[in-house]
C-alpha positions as CSV (number, residue, x, y, z in Angstrom):
1,M,17.9,40.8,-21.1
2,I,18.1,37.3,-22.5
3,L,19.6,36.2,-19.1
4,K,17.0,38.1,-17.0
5,H,14.2,36.7,-18.8
6,G,15.7,33.2,-18.3
7,L,16.2,33.6,-14.7
8,R,12.7,34.7,-14.3
9,A,11.6,32.0,-16.3
10,I,13.5,29.6,-14.2
11,G,12.1,31.0,-11.0
12,W,8.4,30.9,-12.1
13,L,8.9,27.4,-12.9
14,A,10.5,26.5,-9.3
15,L,7.6,28.3,-7.7
16,A,5.0,26.1,-9.7
17,V,6.6,22.9,-8.7
18,A,7.0,24.1,-5.1
19,L,3.1,24.7,-5.0
20,M,2.4,21.1,-6.7
21,L,4.6,19.4,-4.2
22,T,2.2,20.9,-1.5
23,G,-0.2,18.1,-2.1
24,P,2.2,15.2,-1.5
25,L,3.6,16.7,1.3
26,L,0.4,17.3,3.3
27,T,-0.7,13.5,2.1
28,L,2.4,12.7,4.2
29,A,1.8,15.0,6.9
30,F,-1.8,13.9,7.6
31,G,-0.9,10.2,7.4
32,N,-2.8,8.9,4.5
33,V,0.3,6.9,3.3
34,S,1.7,4.5,5.5
35,M,5.5,5.2,6.3
36,R,5.7,2.1,8.6
37,G,6.1,-1.8,8.2
38,D,8.0,-4.0,5.8
39,W,7.1,-4.6,2.1
40,R,7.7,-8.2,2.5
41,A,4.9,-8.7,5.3
42,A,2.5,-6.2,3.7
43,S,-1.3,-7.4,3.0
44,H,-2.5,-8.5,-0.1
45,R,-6.1,-9.2,1.2
46,A,-9.2,-9.6,-1.0
47,T,-11.5,-6.0,-0.5
48,G,-14.8,-7.4,-2.1
49,L,-15.0,-4.9,-4.9
50,A,-15.0,-7.6,-7.2
51,P,-18.1,-9.5,-7.9
52,D,-18.1,-12.9,-6.9
53,P,-18.1,-15.4,-9.9
54,A,-20.5,-17.5,-8.2
55,A,-23.2,-15.2,-7.6
56,H,-22.4,-13.1,-10.8
57,P,-21.6,-14.9,-14.1
58,E,-21.9,-12.4,-16.3
59,A,-18.6,-10.9,-18.0
60,V,-16.7,-8.3,-15.9
61,V,-14.0,-6.0,-16.6
62,Q,-12.6,-4.0,-13.5
63,A,-9.8,-1.2,-13.3
64,Y,-8.4,-0.5,-10.1
65,A,-5.8,2.0,-8.4
66,S,-4.0,1.4,-5.3
67,R,-1.5,3.9,-3.6
68,T,2.1,2.6,-4.0
69,F,4.0,1.6,-0.9
70,G,5.9,4.0,1.3
71,W,6.5,7.6,0.3
72,R,5.9,6.9,-3.2
73,G,2.0,6.6,-2.1
74,A,2.3,10.3,-1.7
75,F,2.8,10.8,-5.2
76,A,1.3,8.0,-7.0
77,V,-0.9,4.9,-7.3
78,H,-0.4,1.5,-9.1
79,T,-3.2,0.6,-11.4
80,W,-4.1,-2.5,-13.0
81,V,-6.9,-4.3,-14.7
82,A,-9.0,-7.7,-13.9
83,A,-11.2,-9.7,-16.0
84,K,-13.4,-12.7,-16.0
85,P,-15.6,-13.8,-19.2
86,A,-19.1,-15.1,-18.6
87,N,-19.4,-18.4,-16.4
88,A,-15.5,-18.2,-15.6
89,D,-15.0,-19.1,-12.0
90,R,-11.9,-16.5,-11.1
91,Y,-10.4,-12.9,-12.5
92,T,-7.1,-12.7,-14.6
93,R,-5.3,-9.6,-13.7
94,Y,-3.3,-7.8,-16.3
95,E,-0.7,-5.6,-14.9
96,V,3.2,-4.3,-15.4
97,I,5.0,-4.8,-12.0
98,G,8.5,-3.2,-11.5
99,W,10.7,-5.9,-10.2
100,Y,9.7,-8.2,-12.8
101,A,11.2,-6.1,-15.3
102,R,14.9,-6.6,-14.4
103,G,17.2,-8.0,-17.4
104,G,15.0,-5.5,-19.8
105,H,11.9,-7.5,-19.7
106,S,8.4,-5.8,-19.9
107,G,7.2,-6.6,-16.3
108,L,4.1,-7.4,-17.6
109,T,2.3,-10.3,-15.9
110,I,-1.0,-12.3,-16.8
111,S,-2.3,-14.4,-13.7
112,D,-5.4,-15.8,-12.3
113,S,-3.6,-16.7,-9.0
114,G,-4.1,-13.6,-7.3
115,A,-7.4,-11.7,-5.8
116,P,-8.5,-9.4,-8.6
117,D,-9.2,-6.6,-6.0
118,A,-6.4,-7.4,-3.7
119,E,-4.8,-4.4,-1.2
120,W,-1.6,-3.5,-2.9
121,Y,1.2,-3.8,-0.2
122,G,-1.5,-3.1,2.6
123,A,-3.1,-0.1,0.5
124,A,-6.8,-0.5,-0.6
125,P,-7.8,-0.4,-4.1
126,T,-10.3,2.3,-5.4
127,L,-12.3,1.2,-8.4
128,I,-11.9,3.5,-11.4
129,G,-13.2,1.4,-14.3
130,D,-16.2,-1.3,-14.0
131,L,-17.8,-3.0,-17.5
132,R,-20.5,-6.0,-17.0
133,G,-22.2,-8.0,-19.8
134,A,-21.8,-7.3,-23.5
135,E,-19.6,-4.1,-23.1
136,A,-17.0,-6.6,-21.0
137,E,-17.3,-9.6,-23.0
138,A,-16.2,-7.0,-26.3
139,V,-13.1,-5.7,-24.0
140,I,-12.2,-9.3,-23.2
141,A,-12.0,-10.5,-26.5
142,K,-9.1,-8.0,-27.1
143,L,-7.7,-7.6,-23.8
144,E,-5.2,-10.5,-24.0
145,S,-3.7,-9.9,-27.3
146,E,-3.5,-6.0,-26.6
147,A,-1.5,-6.3,-23.2
148,E,0.8,-8.7,-25.0
149,A,1.3,-6.2,-27.7
150,Y,2.4,-3.7,-25.0
151,A,5.6,-2.2,-26.5
152,A,7.6,-0.7,-23.5
153,T,10.3,-3.1,-22.6
154,S,12.1,-1.3,-20.0
155,Y,10.6,0.2,-16.5
156,S,10.8,3.5,-14.8
157,A,8.8,4.6,-12.1
158,W,9.2,7.7,-13.0
159,P,8.3,9.5,-15.5
160,G,7.5,6.2,-17.3
161,P,7.0,3.4,-18.7
162,N,5.3,1.8,-15.7
163,S,2.2,0.1,-14.6
164,N,0.2,3.1,-15.4
165,T,1.7,3.7,-18.9
166,F,0.7,0.0,-19.6
167,V,-3.0,0.5,-18.3
168,A,-3.4,3.8,-20.2
169,D,-1.8,2.2,-23.4
170,L,-4.2,-0.6,-22.9
171,A,-7.3,1.8,-22.9
172,R,-6.1,3.6,-25.9
173,R,-5.7,0.2,-27.8
174,I,-9.3,-0.8,-26.5
175,P,-11.6,2.2,-26.7
176,G,-14.5,0.1,-25.3
177,M,-12.6,0.2,-21.8
178,K,-13.7,3.7,-21.4
179,L,-11.3,4.2,-18.8
180,T,-10.1,7.5,-17.3
181,L,-7.0,7.2,-15.1
182,P,-6.5,8.9,-11.7
183,P,-4.2,12.4,-11.5
184,L,-2.1,10.3,-9.1
185,A,-1.3,7.6,-12.0
186,I,2.2,8.8,-12.5
187,G,3.5,7.3,-16.1
188,K,0.0,7.5,-17.6
189,D,1.3,10.4,-19.6
190,Y,4.0,8.6,-20.8
191,L,3.4,7.7,-24.4
192,P,5.5,4.3,-25.8
193,D,7.0,4.5,-29.1
194,G,8.4,8.3,-28.8
195,K,5.3,9.6,-29.3
196,W,4.1,13.2,-28.5
197,I,0.6,13.0,-29.3
198,A,-2.1,10.6,-28.7
199,R,-5.9,10.3,-27.6
200,T,-6.4,10.0,-24.2
201,P,-7.2,6.6,-22.4
202,S,-11.0,7.4,-22.2
203,G,-10.9,8.1,-26.1
204,T,-12.6,11.5,-25.4
205,G,-9.8,13.7,-26.5
206,Y,-6.2,14.4,-27.1
207,Q,-2.9,14.6,-25.1
208,V,0.5,16.4,-26.0
209,S,3.4,14.9,-23.6
210,L,7.0,15.2,-24.1
211,G,8.5,11.8,-22.3
212,G,5.8,12.2,-19.4
213,V,7.9,14.8,-18.0
214,V,5.9,17.7,-19.3
215,G,2.4,17.9,-21.2
216,V,-1.2,18.7,-21.2
217,T,-4.7,17.1,-21.7
218,L,-7.9,18.3,-22.9
219,A,-10.8,15.5,-23.2
220,R,-14.5,15.5,-22.2
221,D,-13.7,12.7,-19.2
222,E,-10.3,13.8,-18.1
223,G,-11.0,17.3,-18.4
224,F,-8.0,19.8,-18.4
225,E,-5.0,18.5,-17.0
226,V,-1.1,20.2,-16.8
227,N,1.4,17.6,-16.2
228,L,4.8,19.0,-14.9
229,F,7.5,16.4,-13.9
230,G,4.8,13.9,-13.8
231,L,2.8,16.2,-11.4
232,V,-0.7,16.4,-12.5
233,T,-3.6,19.4,-11.9
234,G,-6.2,20.2,-13.6
235,I,-10.3,21.0,-13.8
236,D,-12.6,18.2,-14.1
237,F,-15.6,18.9,-16.0
238,M,-17.6,15.8,-16.2
239,H,-18.0,15.6,-12.6
240,P,-16.8,19.2,-11.3
241,G,-13.9,19.2,-9.2
242,I,-10.2,19.9,-9.3
243,K,-7.2,17.9,-9.5
244,L,-4.2,18.2,-7.3
245,P,-1.0,16.3,-6.9
246,G,-0.5,13.9,-3.9
247,I,-4.3,14.4,-3.0
248,G,-6.2,13.8,-6.1
249,R,-9.6,14.5,-7.4
250,V,-11.3,17.2,-5.2
251,P,-15.1,17.3,-5.5
252,G,-16.2,21.1,-6.5
């Protein structure tokens, strides 16, 4: 009897995973992810999403998400934060990059040498957070110190810690960011320091996560999400819609 129930549970789990893989497969089939080209020749052009510092002297904090390179883009996005204080002439990017993490480092990079809104290896970014003026200044006051306090010293594209783990952890440390990460940000549900329960990055609810592999989120901004092997599906309450692996948020 126990064996029968166990096999049935495994069958249902396999079916759930198969259904959740439908989204990434459709994304690949319809050409929403580029499978051609060499990453070494991929573009990092500015996209015009970041306000020109010369025309916008106020403080700005923005967060971006862009499909990862190659077939991985059918499953995940890479996220980062860019900021400039009032009257600054350039932005600083805060992000974790996988190949920087070799040798046991965190992969954290804080740099003002690149465009804040650049394509990520040919994939145009989407703006997922935008603060201006006093709200941005309050975040900037904490941004560098909290970024440097990021605990993870290892890197794993799946299930984390990765670039999305960093941005999610940063948002938890600085509630004023008011950031909701997209469902395709695999690694956002990986909780550093061995935690299994935490506030969501938006600060409007809570999540339970076992190593970023299995978890549940319930929050005003994130809505209701189920994470199964890093694939997230759920319901958006704030802006009615559903969240699907590989596809992202679909308006209701």
